[in-house]
C-alpha positions in Angstrom: 15.7 91.0 139.5 12.4 92.1 138.0 11.3 91.0 134.5 11.6 94.6 133.3 15.2 94.9 134.5 16.0 91.6 132.7 14.5 92.8 129.5 16.4 96.1 129.7 19.7 94.3 130.3 19.1 91.9 127.4 18.2 94.9 125.2 21.5 96.7 126.2 23.5 93.6 125.5 21.9 93.3 122.0 22.7 96.9 121.2 26.3 96.5 122.3 26.7 93.3 120.3 25.2 94.9 117.2 27.5 97.9 117.6 30.5 95.5 117.9 29.4 93.6 114.8 28.9 96.8 112.9 32.4 98.1 113.9 34.0 94.8 112.9 32.2 94.9 109.5 33.1 98.5 108.8 36.8 98.3 109.8 37.8 94.8 109.0 35.4 92.6 107.0 33.9 95.2 104.6 37.3 96.7 103.5 38.6 93.1 102.9 35.5 92.1 101.1 35.6 95.2 98.9 39.3 94.7 98.1 39.0 90.9 97.3 35.7 90.7 95.5 37.5 91.3 92.2 40.5 89.2 92.9 40.4 87.7 89.4 41.4 91.1 88.0 44.7 90.7 86.3 45.9 94.0 87.8 45.9 92.6 91.3 45.6 88.8 91.0 49.3 88.2 91.0 49.6 84.8 92.7 48.8 82.5 95.6 51.3 82.5 98.4 53.3 79.2 98.4 52.8 76.8 101.3 55.9 75.5 103.0 56.6 71.8 102.8 57.7 69.6 105.7 61.4 69.8 106.1 63.4 66.8 104.8 66.9 66.5 106.3 69.7 65.0 104.3 71.4 62.8 106.9 74.7 62.7 105.0 75.0 66.5 104.8 77.3 68.4 107.2 75.0 70.5 109.5 75.1 74.2 108.7 72.6 76.9 109.6 72.5 80.2 107.7 70.4 83.0 109.3 69.8 86.5 107.8 68.5 89.8 109.1 67.3 91.9 106.2 65.4 95.2 105.7 65.5 95.5 101.9 66.1 91.9 100.9 69.9 92.2 100.0 71.0 90.2 103.1 68.5 87.5 102.3 69.8 87.4 98.7 73.4 86.9 99.9 72.3 84.2 102.4 70.4 82.3 99.6 73.5 82.5 97.4 75.7 81.1 100.3 73.2 78.4 100.9 73.2 77.2 97.3 77.0 76.9 97.4 76.8 75.1 100.8 74.4 72.5 99.4 76.7 72.0 96.4 79.6 71.3 98.8 77.8 68.8 100.9 76.5 71.0 103.8 72.8 71.0 104.9 72.6 74.8 104.3 69.4 75.2 106.3 68.4 78.9 105.9 66.0 81.1 107.9 65.1 84.6 108.8 66.4 85.6 112.3 62.9 86.6 113.4 61.7 83.0 112.9 64.6 81.6 114.9 64.7 81.1 118.7 68.0 82.0 120.3 67.9 78.9 122.4 68.2 76.8 119.2 71.8 78.1 118.7 73.1 75.8 121.4 72.5 72.7 119.2 74.1 74.2 116.0 77.7 73.1 115.3 78.1 75.7 112.4 76.2 78.8 112.0 76.6 81.8 109.6 74.9 85.2 110.1 74.3 87.7 107.2 72.9 90.8 108.9 72.0 94.3 107.8 72.1 97.4 110.1 69.0 99.5 110.1 68.7 103.2 111.1 71.1 104.3 113.9 72.9 101.0 114.5 69.7 99.1 115.1 68.6 95.5 114.3 66.3 94.9 111.3 62.6 94.5 111.8 61.7 91.3 113.5 65.2 90.5 114.8 65.1 92.8 117.8 64.2 90.0 120.3 66.9 87.6 119.1 69.5 90.4 119.2 68.5 91.6 122.7 68.7 88.1 124.2 72.1 87.4 122.6 73.4 90.7 124.0 72.0 89.8 127.5 73.8 86.5 127.4 77.0 88.2 126.3 76.8 90.8 129.1 76.1 88.1 131.6 79.2 86.1 130.5 77.1 82.9 129.7 79.2 80.5 127.6 76.3 78.8 125.8 78.0 78.3 122.4 81.2 76.5 123.3 80.5 73.8 120.7 79.5 76.2 117.9 81.6 77.7 115.1 80.3 80.9 113.6 81.0 83.5 110.9 79.3 86.9 110.4 78.9 89.2 107.3 77.4 92.6 107.9 75.8 95.0 105.5 75.9 98.7 106.2 76.7 102.2 104.8 79.7 104.2 105.9 77.7 107.4 105.6 75.9 106.4 108.8 77.4 107.1 112.2 77.1 103.5 113.4 78.4 101.8 110.3 77.6 98.1 110.3 76.8 98.1 114.0 74.9 94.8 113.7 77.7 93.0 112.0 80.1 94.1 114.6 77.8 93.3 117.5 76.8 89.9 116.3 80.5 89.0 115.8 81.4 90.3 119.2 78.5 88.8 121.2 78.8 85.4 119.5 82.4 85.3 120.5 81.7 86.4 124.1 79.1 83.6 124.6 81.7 80.9 123.7 81.4 80.6 119.9 84.5 79.8 117.8 85.1 82.5 115.2 86.1 81.0 111.8 87.2 84.3 110.2 87.0 88.1 110.8 83.6 89.7 110.4 82.9 91.0 106.9 81.8 94.6 106.8 80.1 95.3 103.5 79.6 99.0 102.5 76.6 99.7 100.4 78.0 103.2 99.7 81.0 101.6 97.9 81.1 98.1 96.5 79.0 95.9 98.6 78.7 93.0 96.2 82.5 92.8 95.6 83.1 92.9 99.4 80.6 90.1 99.8 82.3 88.0 97.1 85.7 88.5 98.7 84.5 87.6 102.2 82.6 84.5 100.8 85.8 83.3 99.1 87.8 83.6 102.4 85.0 81.8 104.2 85.1 78.7 101.9 88.9 78.7 101.9 88.6 78.2 105.7 85.5 76.1 106.0 86.1 73.5 103.2 89.5 72.2 104.4 88.2 72.2 108.0 85.0 70.1 107.2 85.7 68.4 103.9 89.5 67.9 104.1 92.4 69.6 102.3 91.9 67.8 99.0 88.4 68.9 98.4 88.1 70.4 94.9 85.7 73.3 94.3 83.7 73.2 91.0 82.0 76.5 90.3 82.3 76.4 86.5 78.6 76.8 85.6 75.3 77.9 87.0 72.9 75.1 88.1 69.4 76.3 88.5 67.6 75.3 91.7 64.2 75.1 90.0 62.4 73.8 87.0 59.3 75.5 85.4 56.0 73.5 85.5 53.4 75.0 83.1 49.8 74.9 84.3 46.9 74.4 82.0 44.6 77.3 81.5 41.5 75.6 82.9 43.4 74.9 86.2 42.8 78.4 87.3 39.0 77.7 87.7 39.8 75.0 90.2 42.2 77.0 92.3 41.2 79.0 95.4 41.0 82.7 94.8 44.4 84.3 94.7 45.3 86.8 97.4 45.7 90.2 95.8 49.1 90.9 97.4 52.7 90.8 96.3 55.4 88.6 97.8 57.7 91.6 98.5 58.1 91.9 102.2 56.3 90.5 105.2 54.8 93.9 105.9 53.4 94.1 102.4 51.9 90.6 102.6 50.3 91.1 106.0 49.5 94.8 106.1 49.0 96.3 102.6 45.7 97.7 101.6 44.2 99.3 98.5 43.7 103.0 98.9 42.4 105.7 96.5 44.5 108.5 95.1 42.8 111.7 96.3 44.9 114.5 94.8 48.2 114.9 92.8 49.9 118.3 92.4 53.2 119.6 91.3 55.3 121.2 94.1 57.9 122.9 92.0 57.6 126.4 90.5 58.9 125.1 87.1 60.1 121.8 85.7 63.5 122.8 84.3 65.5 120.6 86.6 63.0 117.9 87.5 59.6 117.2 89.1 58.5 116.8 92.7 54.9 115.6 93.3 52.6 115.9 96.3 50.2 113.0 96.5 47.2 112.6 98.9 45.7 109.2 99.5 42.2 108.7 100.9 42.2 106.0 103.5 38.4 105.9 103.6 37.0 103.3 106.1 40.1 101.0 105.9 41.7 99.9 109.1 44.9 101.9 108.5 46.2 104.1 111.2 49.3 106.3 111.0 51.2 108.8 113.1 52.6 112.0 111.9 55.8 111.5 109.8 55.5 107.7 109.7 56.5 105.9 106.5 54.1 105.1 103.7 55.3 102.1 101.6 54.0 102.1 98.1 53.9 98.8 96.2 54.7 99.9 92.7 54.7 97.4 89.8 57.1 97.3 86.9 56.0 99.1 83.7 53.6 97.0 81.6 55.2 97.9 78.3 58.7 97.0 79.6 57.4 93.7 81.0 55.7 92.8 77.6 58.9 93.6 75.7 60.9 91.2 78.0 58.3 88.5 77.7 58.4 88.8 73.9 62.2 88.8 73.8 62.3 85.6 75.9 59.7 83.9 73.6 57.2 83.5 76.4 53.4 84.0 76.6 52.2 86.7 79.0 49.1 84.9 80.2 50.6 81.4 80.6 50.4 80.1 84.2 53.4 78.4 85.8 54.9 77.3 89.1 58.5 76.6 90.2 59.5 73.1 91.2 62.6 72.5 93.4 65.3 70.3 92.0 66.7 69.4 95.4 64.2 67.2 97.4 65.9 68.3 100.6 65.2 72.0 99.8 62.5 73.5 102.1 63.2 77.2 101.6 60.2 79.2 100.4 59.9 79.5 96.7 60.9 82.9 95.2 57.4 83.2 93.6 53.8 82.3 94.5 52.8 78.7 93.6 50.6 79.7 90.6 51.2 82.9 88.7 51.1 84.2 85.1 54.3 85.1 83.3 53.1 88.7 83.1 52.4 89.0 86.8 55.7 87.4 87.7 57.6 90.1 85.8 55.2 92.9 86.7 54.8 92.4 90.4 57.4 90.0 91.7 60.8 90.4 90.0 63.0 93.5 90.0 63.7 93.9 86.3 64.6 97.6 86.3 67.5 98.0 88.7 71.1 97.7 87.4 71.9 94.0 87.1 74.1 92.7 89.9 77.5 91.2 89.2 76.4 87.7 90.3 73.4 87.8 87.9 75.6 88.7 84.9 78.2 86.1 85.9 75.6 83.3 86.3 73.7 83.9 83.0 76.9 83.7 81.0 76.2 80.0 80.4 73.0 81.0 78.5 74.8 83.1 76.0 75.6 81.0 72.9 77.8 83.5 71.0 81.4 83.4 72.3 82.0 87.0 71.4 78.9 88.2 73.2 79.8 86.0 76.2 83.2 87.8 76.6 81.5 91.2 76.2 78.8 90.2 78.8 81.6 89.0 81.2 83.3 92.4 80.8 80.0 94.2 81.5 79.7 92.3 84.7 83.2 93.1 85.8 82.8 96.9 85.1 79.1 97.3 86.1 80.1 99.5 89.1 81.6 102.0 86.7 78.6 102.2 84.4 76.0 103.8 86.7 75.3 106.6 84.3 74.3 104.1 81.6 71.3 102.8 83.6 71.4 99.2 82.6 68.3 97.1 83.1 67.3 93.5 82.3 65.7 94.5 79.0 68.8 96.5 78.0 71.0 93.5 78.6 68.7 91.2 76.7 68.6 93.5 73.7 72.4 94.1 73.7 73.1 90.4 73.6 70.8 88.6 71.1 72.3 85.2 71.8 71.5 85.4 75.5 68.4 83.3 76.3 68.1 82.6 80.0 65.2 80.3 81.0 62.4 81.6 83.1 63.4 79.5 86.2 66.9 81.0 86.1 65.5 84.6 86.0 63.1 83.8 88.9 66.1 82.6 90.9 68.7 85.2 90.1 66.7 88.4 89.9 66.1 90.2 93.2 62.5 90.6 94.4 60.6 93.8 93.6 60.4 95.8 96.9 58.0 98.4 98.1 59.2 102.1 98.0 59.1 103.8 101.4 58.2 107.5 101.6 58.2 109.6 104.8 54.6 110.8 105.3 54.3 114.6 104.9 50.9 115.0 106.6 49.7 115.0 110.2 47.1 112.5 111.5 45.9 115.2 113.9 44.8 117.4 111.0 43.2 114.6 109.0 43.6 110.9 110.1 41.9 109.6 106.9 44.2 111.4 104.5 47.9 110.5 104.2 50.3 112.5 102.0 53.8 111.9 100.5 56.2 114.0 98.5 58.2 112.3 95.8 61.0 113.6 93.6 60.6 111.8 90.3 63.6 109.6 89.5 64.0 110.5 85.8 67.5 110.6 84.2 69.0 110.8 80.8 71.3 107.9 80.1 74.6 108.2 78.2 73.0 106.6 75.2 70.3 109.3 75.1 67.6 107.1 76.4 65.6 108.2 79.5 65.7 106.1 82.6 62.5 106.3 84.8 62.5 104.7 88.2 59.8 102.1 88.8 57.9 103.9 91.5 58.5 107.3 89.9 57.0 106.2 86.6 54.1 104.5 88.4 53.2 107.5 90.6 53.7 110.1 87.8 50.7 108.6 86.1 48.4 108.8 89.1 45.0 110.5 88.7 42.4 111.1 91.4 40.3 107.9 92.1 43.0 105.5 91.1 43.8 102.5 93.2 47.2 102.0 94.9 48.4 99.4 97.4 50.2 100.7 100.5 51.1 99.9 104.0 52.4 102.0 106.9 55.6 101.4 109.0 56.7 103.6 111.9 59.5 106.2 111.7 61.8 107.6 114.3 60.5 111.2 113.9 58.4 112.1 117.0 57.9 115.4 118.8 59.4 115.7 122.2 57.0 114.9 125.0 58.0 118.1 126.8 56.7 120.9 124.7 59.3 123.2 126.3 62.1 121.3 124.5 63.5 123.0 121.4 63.2 121.3 118.0 65.9 121.6 115.4 64.7 120.2 112.0 67.1 119.7 109.0 65.7 118.5 105.7 66.7 119.6 102.2 64.7 118.6 99.2 62.0 116.0 99.9 63.7 115.5 103.3 61.3 118.3 104.2 58.4 115.9 104.1 58.4 114.8 107.8 58.9 118.4 109.0 56.0 119.6 106.9 53.9 117.0 108.8 55.4 118.0 112.2 54.7 121.7 111.6 51.2 120.8 110.7 50.9 118.9 113.9 52.4 121.7 115.9 50.0 124.3 114.5 47.1 121.9 115.1 48.1 121.6 118.8 48.2 125.4 119.1 44.8 125.6 117.3 43.3 123.3 120.0 44.4 125.9 122.7 47.7 124.4 123.9 51.0 126.3 123.9 54.3 125.2 122.5 56.9 127.2 124.5 59.9 125.4 122.9 61.7 127.0 120.0 61.2 125.3 116.6 63.9 125.9 113.9 63.8 124.4 110.4 66.8 124.3 108.0 65.6 123.6 104.4 67.7 123.5 101.2 67.0 123.5 97.5 68.6 124.9 94.3 66.6 128.0 93.4 63.8 129.9 95.2 61.8 130.1 92.0 62.3 126.5 90.8 62.4 123.7 93.4 61.3 125.5 96.6 58.7 122.8 97.5 55.8 123.7 99.9 57.0 127.3 99.5 53.8 129.1 100.5 53.2 126.8 103.5 56.6 127.4 104.9 56.5 131.1 104.3 53.1 131.3 106.0 54.3 129.3 109.0 57.4 131.5 109.2 55.4 134.8 109.1 52.5 133.8 111.3 53.1 134.9 114.9 50.8 132.1 116.1 52.7 129.4 114.3 54.8 126.8 116.0 57.7 127.6 113.7 60.0 130.2 115.2 62.7 130.4 112.5 63.1 129.2 108.9 66.6 129.0 107.4 66.9 128.3 103.7 69.9 127.4 101.7 69.6 128.1 97.9 72.6 126.2 96.7 72.8 127.6 93.1 72.0 131.2 93.7 75.4 132.2 94.8 78.9 131.8 93.2 79.8 129.4 96.0 77.3 126.6 96.7 75.6 126.9 100.0 73.9 123.9 101.7 72.1 123.3 105.0 75.3 122.3 106.7 76.8 125.6 105.7 73.9 127.5 107.2 74.4 125.6 110.4 78.0 126.5 110.5 77.2 130.2 109.8 74.6 130.1 112.7 76.9 128.2 115.0 76.2 130.4 118.1 72.4 130.0 117.7 72.7 126.3 117.0 74.9 125.7 120.1 72.4 127.7 122.2 69.6 125.4 121.0 71.4 122.1 121.6 73.2 123.2 124.8 70.8 125.5 126.7 67.5 124.5 125.2 68.4 120.8 124.9 67.0 120.7 121.4 65.8 117.5 119.8 67.6 117.2 116.5 65.9 115.6 113.5 67.6 115.1 110.1 66.0 113.7 106.9 67.5 113.4 103.4 70.5 112.0 101.6 73.2 110.1 103.5 76.0 112.4 102.4 74.0 115.4 103.7 73.4 113.6 107.0 77.1 112.9 107.4 78.0 116.5 106.6 75.5 117.7 109.2 76.9 115.4 111.9 80.4 116.7 111.2 79.3 120.4 111.4 77.5 119.8 114.7 80.6 118.0 116.1 82.7 121.1 115.0 80.2 123.4 116.7 80.4 121.4 120.0 84.2 121.7 119.8 84.4 125.4 118.9 81.5 126.7 120.9 81.4 124.1 123.7 85.1 123.7 124.3 84.9 119.9 123.7 87.7 117.8 122.3 86.8 116.0 119.0 86.6 112.8 121.0 84.2 114.3 123.5 82.1 115.9 120.8 81.7 112.6 119.0 80.9 110.8 122.2 78.2 113.4 123.0 76.7 113.1 119.6 76.7 109.3 119.8 74.9 109.5 123.1 72.2 111.7 121.5 71.8 109.3 118.6 71.6 106.3 121.1 68.9 108.0 123.3 66.7 109.4 120.4 67.6 113.0 121.0 69.3 113.0 117.6 67.2 111.2 114.9 68.1 110.6 111.3 66.3 109.0 108.4 68.6 109.0 105.4 68.7 107.4 102.0 70.7 107.2 98.7 
């Protein structure tokens, strides 16, 4: 090799290296640096993630493992509640997320309890897929690997979904098939009805079986009062200067901790024609140079804090100081579960970013704080409130409302940190296409504002936060995948059904389809959209875009069907239009093998499934059993996709 060739190669290597360094800086280091250079800002400096101590095993405790699979945090909360009782009764109560647990470890567990939620169309929660798949494989292979293990399962689901509580049913079935001894029937909690009461009933049955078996028939249960698992340790003000810089993230979900980024609000606009019956906003976020990638119709999770004014009122009512720093200390030396809050946090940031103070208080919360109510009359009234909370949805109770209603109620900070649920991100289906603009992501949000029976106005946490957005404002978000995807074969028909803000993913998909056509490709498959709202001149969101797509002969949208539910004497919904157009719908799903996508409320999704089953029976000559089996097959293979809520 000549000297000139060597110099050229060295030069090329240097250029490539510099390019790589520049790319790393622009996409990873620079965004992180920019986002963390002001970490001491009270707005985002909301705590240092707690480190996990080395596990200390109580040798005298009866071994018990409690595993949970959670999507929103409810299953985790139930598991923690069960664990606390287990520790009190002399069990080890070791708890963990299924995604952190290896299936092979089950073999060594004499007693294991699963609290599992079902996600989407009968699917395991995020992170638990591998464990579930391996357990299913073992069951199908007939391997008896748990012959020395006793188990119990409680499932969390919603009957509005086709595959109600599929994970609870599957875990119970598979654990039994691989040799486990079932202690009691699987619990099937229904979030559409009375999930907390069903959990309490199952938990009572569980202890009625487990305690005599492991502790003897004479064991006496003492659940007369709440015992807090933590104490509050106040941290001197000057300590903050000696602590490492806090991470500007919220301990809400793993995705939030690992993936959230601060983006800029680009544009906010009203989507409704008038505000007589509510407000729906379109929000654009500028991703800038951040390393955030999304696909059309993915989910954007917004980390919305509690309202500052409400937080300060709670702090004042409790007699606390907003800027005081504290940390929680475990009472039980054998307890190795992660703390509910970061290890160093201000009172204000705990209530603003960490704790859910605005949702209706749960029965367990109201039951446990009774001991902190000094007035006997108020205590009886508070107990009655807890017993009837399911019937008080129109009253929109919150923590502040409870504290103001019962002046003698003074729960300590550590009790609230233990009993209140964690504040969770709000997920919105993205209404924009990354093909059109990969650096702008959009959402549509119907503001959750309601008038309570006491004439006060209830404003949802995320709704109130987003309603105040102005261009240039910071917001912390992260992206998670959705199930909405275009068929790979462009000759396949597409049937989209999305009333209200359920339109969001289909707005994105139509954008993508038109962009594909704009690039010179053809979409021979028929695209039909069913949309519903109340009035054409009130809440017809994205009206001009939809009408333009419908009227443009070059558009990907072949037909737009709109149900205006309040413009006729008899209310007409999207499912009614499907029924009216049964012949066309059957042609699409039968001859054109249409991919069906549904987005919106769970009740609407159930009604659409029922109508489609009826169409398969009436137009396709199927029996009800055959129609349901066909639909279930579509749901299982991804030909029929739903994302439902509420």
